DRENPA-3360 file (N, C-alpha, C; in nm, 2 decimals, always signed):
BEGIN
1 = YSDSSNNH = +0.88/-0.47/+0.06/+0.93/-0.56/+0.16/+0.82/-0.66/+0.20 ~ +0.82/-0.70/+0.32/+0.73/-0.81/+0.36/+0.58/-0.77/+0.33 ~ +0.54/-0.65/+0.36/+0.40/-0.61/+0.34/+0.37/-0.56/+0.20 ~ +0.46/-0.56/+0.11/+0.44/-0.51/-0.03/+0.34/-0.60/-0.10 ~ +0.26/-0.53/-0.19/+0.16/-0.61/-0.27/+0.24/-0.69/-0.38 ~ +0.37/-0.66/-0.40/+0.45/-0.74/-0.49/+0.51/-0.86/-0.43 ~ +0.49/-0.88/-0.30/+0.55/-1.00/-0.23/+0.46/-1.12/-0.25 ~ +0.47/-1.17/-0.37/+0.39/-1.29/-0.41/+0.42/-1.42/-0.34;
9 = TNYSNPEV = +0.54/-1.43/-0.28/+0.58/-1.55/-0.21/+0.54/-1.54/-0.06 ~ +0.49/-1.43/-0.02/+0.46/-1.40/+0.12/+0.59/-1.42/+0.21 ~ +0.70/-1.40/+0.16/+0.83/-1.41/+0.24/+0.83/-1.29/+0.33 ~ +0.86/-1.33/+0.46/+0.87/-1.22/+0.56/+0.99/-1.25/+0.65 ~ +1.07/-1.15/+0.67/+1.18/-1.15/+0.76/+1.21/-1.01/+0.81 ~ +1.18/-0.98/+0.93/+1.19/-0.85/+0.99/+1.34/-0.79/+0.97 ~ +1.44/-0.88/+0.98/+1.58/-0.83/+0.96/+1.60/-0.78/+0.82 ~ +1.54/-0.86/+0.72/+1.55/-0.82/+0.58/+1.48/-0.68/+0.56;
17 = DALLEKAR = +1.36/-0.67/+0.62/+1.29/-0.55/+0.60/+1.36/-0.43/+0.66 ~ +1.42/-0.45/+0.78/+1.50/-0.34/+0.84/+1.62/-0.30/+0.75 ~ +1.69/-0.40/+0.70/+1.81/-0.37/+0.62/+1.77/-0.31/+0.49 ~ +1.66/-0.35/+0.43/+1.62/-0.29/+0.30/+1.58/-0.14/+0.33 ~ +1.52/-0.11/+0.44/+1.49/+0.03/+0.47/+1.61/+0.11/+0.49 ~ +1.71/+0.05/+0.56/+1.84/+0.12/+0.59/+1.91/+0.14/+0.45 ~ +1.91/+0.05/+0.36/+1.97/+0.06/+0.23/+1.90/+0.17/+0.15 ~ +1.77/+0.18/+0.16/+1.69/+0.27/+0.08/+1.74/+0.42/+0.11;
25 = VETDETLR = +1.77/+0.45/+0.23/+1.81/+0.58/+0.26/+1.96/+0.61/+0.28 ~ +2.04/+0.50/+0.26/+2.18/+0.52/+0.27/+2.24/+0.59/+0.15 ~ +2.31/+0.70/+0.17/+2.37/+0.77/+0.06/+2.51/+0.73/+0.02 ~ +2.58/+0.66/+0.11/+2.71/+0.61/+0.07/+2.69/+0.48/-0.01 ~ +2.74/+0.49/-0.14/+2.72/+0.37/-0.23/+2.78/+0.25/-0.18 ~ +2.90/+0.25/-0.13/+2.97/+0.14/-0.08/+2.90/+0.07/+0.03 ~ +2.86/+0.15/+0.13/+2.78/+0.09/+0.24/+2.65/+0.04/+0.19 ~ +2.58/+0.11/+0.11/+2.45/+0.06/+0.05/+2.47/-0.08/-0.02;
33 = FSIYNKVE = +2.58/-0.09/-0.10/+2.60/-0.22/-0.16/+2.63/-0.33/-0.06 ~ +2.70/-0.30/+0.04/+2.73/-0.39/+0.15/+2.60/-0.44/+0.22 ~ +2.51/-0.35/+0.24/+2.38/-0.38/+0.30/+2.30/-0.47/+0.21 ~ +2.30/-0.44/+0.08/+2.22/-0.52/-0.01/+2.29/-0.66/-0.02 ~ +2.42/-0.67/-0.01/+2.48/-0.80/-0.01/+2.44/-0.89/+0.11 ~ +2.43/-0.82/+0.22/+2.39/-0.89/+0.34/+2.24/-0.94/+0.33 ~ +2.16/-0.85/+0.27/+2.02/-0.89/+0.25/+2.01/-1.01/+0.16 ~ +2.09/-1.01/+0.05/+2.09/-1.12/-0.05/+2.13/-1.25/+0.02;
41 = QIILDDAP = +2.23/-1.24/+0.11/+2.28/-1.36/+0.17/+2.17/-1.42/+0.27 ~ +2.11/-1.33/+0.34/+2.00/-1.37/+0.43/+1.89/-1.44/+0.35 ~ +1.85/-1.39/+0.24/+1.74/-1.44/+0.16/+1.79/-1.58/+0.11 ~ +1.91/-1.59/+0.06/+1.96/-1.72/+0.01/+1.96/-1.82/+0.12 ~ +2.00/-1.78/+0.24/+2.01/-1.87/+0.35/+1.86/-1.92/+0.39 ~ +1.77/-1.83/+0.39/+1.63/-1.86/+0.42/+1.57/-1.95/+0.31 ~ +1.61/-1.94/+0.19/+1.56/-2.02/+0.08/+1.41/-2.01/+0.08 ~ +1.35/-1.89/+0.06/+1.20/-1.88/+0.07/+1.13/-1.93/-0.06;
49 = WIPLWYSG = +1.21/-1.96/-0.16/+1.14/-2.00/-0.29/+1.23/-2.11/-0.35 ~ +1.17/-2.22/-0.38/+1.24/-2.33/-0.44/+1.16/-2.38/-0.56 ~ +1.23/-2.37/-0.68/+1.15/-2.42/-0.80/+1.13/-2.57/-0.79 ~ +1.01/-2.61/-0.83/+0.97/-2.75/-0.82/+0.98/-2.83/-0.95 ~ +1.01/-2.76/-1.06/+1.02/-2.83/-1.19/+1.10/-2.74/-1.28 ~ +1.15/-2.80/-1.38/+1.23/-2.73/-1.49/+1.18/-2.78/-1.62 ~ +1.14/-2.69/-1.70/+1.07/-2.73/-1.83/+1.17/-2.76/-1.94 ~ +1.30/-2.76/-1.92/+1.39/-2.80/-2.03/+1.46/-2.68/-2.09;
57 = ERYLLVKP = +1.47/-2.68/-2.22/+1.55/-2.58/-2.29/+1.49/-2.44/-2.27 ~ +1.58/-2.34/-2.26/+1.53/-2.20/-2.24/+1.61/-2.12/-2.35 ~ +1.54/-2.03/-2.41/+1.60/-1.94/-2.51/+1.57/-1.80/-2.47 ~ +1.66/-1.71/-2.50/+1.65/-1.57/-2.47/+1.69/-1.49/-2.59 ~ +1.61/-1.39/-2.63/+1.65/-1.30/-2.73/+1.68/-1.17/-2.67 ~ +1.80/-1.12/-2.70/+1.85/-0.99/-2.64/+1.90/-0.90/-2.75 ~ +1.86/-0.78/-2.74/+1.90/-0.68/-2.84/+2.06/-0.67/-2.85 ~ +2.12/-0.65/-2.96/+2.26/-0.64/-2.97/+2.33/-0.54/-2.88;
65 = YVHDYLLT = +2.26/-0.43/-2.84/+2.32/-0.33/-2.76/+2.30/-0.36/-2.61 ~ +2.25/-0.47/-2.58/+2.24/-0.51/-2.44/+2.35/-0.61/-2.41 ~ +2.43/-0.59/-2.31/+2.55/-0.67/-2.29/+2.55/-0.73/-2.15 ~ +2.60/-0.85/-2.14/+2.62/-0.92/-2.01/+2.49/-0.96/-1.94 ~ +2.38/-0.98/-2.02/+2.26/-1.03/-1.97/+2.27/-1.18/-1.96 ~ +2.25/-1.23/-1.84/+2.26/-1.38/-1.82/+2.13/-1.43/-1.77 ~ +2.09/-1.54/-1.82/+1.97/-1.61/-1.77/+2.01/-1.71/-1.66 ~ +1.97/-1.68/-1.54/+2.01/-1.77/-1.43/+1.92/-1.89/-1.42;
73 = PLIIPKLR = +1.97/-1.99/-1.35/+1.89/-2.12/-1.33/+1.75/-2.09/-1.28 ~ +1.73/-1.99/-1.20/+1.60/-1.96/-1.14/+1.52/-1.87/-1.23 ~ +1.57/-1.83/-1.35/+1.51/-1.74/-1.44/+1.48/-1.60/-1.39 ~ +1.56/-1.57/-1.29/+1.55/-1.43/-1.23/+1.67/-1.36/-1.28 ~ +1.66/-1.26/-1.36/+1.78/-1.20/-1.42/+1.86/-1.12/-1.31 ~ +1.99/-1.13/-1.32/+2.08/-1.05/-1.24/+2.12/-0.93/-1.32 ~ +2.06/-0.82/-1.28/+2.07/-0.69/-1.36/+2.20/-0.61/-1.33 ~ +2.27/-0.65/-1.22/+2.38/-0.56/-1.18/+2.49/-0.55/-1.28;
81 = HIYLTDKD = +2.51/-0.65/-1.36/+2.62/-0.64/-1.46/+2.58/-0.60/-1.60 ~ +2.45/-0.58/-1.62/+2.40/-0.55/-1.76/+2.44/-0.40/-1.79 ~ +2.48/-0.38/-1.91/+2.50/-0.24/-1.96/+2.46/-0.23/-2.10 ~ +2.43/-0.11/-2.14/+2.38/-0.08/-2.28/+2.49/+0.00/-2.35 ~ +2.49/-0.02/-2.48/+2.57/+0.06/-2.57/+2.48/+0.13/-2.67 ~ +2.53/+0.23/-2.73/+2.45/+0.31/-2.83/+2.40/+0.21/-2.94 ~ +2.27/+0.20/-2.95/+2.21/+0.10/-3.04/+2.23/+0.14/-3.19 ~ +2.27/+0.26/-3.22/+2.29/+0.30/-3.36/+2.43/+0.26/-3.41;
89 = K = +2.52/+0.21/-3.32/+2.65/+0.17/-3.36/+2.65/+0.03/-3.41;
% end
């Protein structure tokens, strides 16, 4: 969260931190998903990171058994829809 060593943008929002902690311990999957959606919306509204340039063409190599991997405009992968199939098939 805000104090994490992985917080390279120094983004800090106490409400986001509290919601992330709440989601971390929530056992109800539907409620946890709802909390993460709220966190995502807050972060989008805060816009803590804005890309300043775009280098042009982007290419991505993905193994054939990886499905629904999308390269987003911000180059941050959205992993929620990715799934794997047996790579021997």
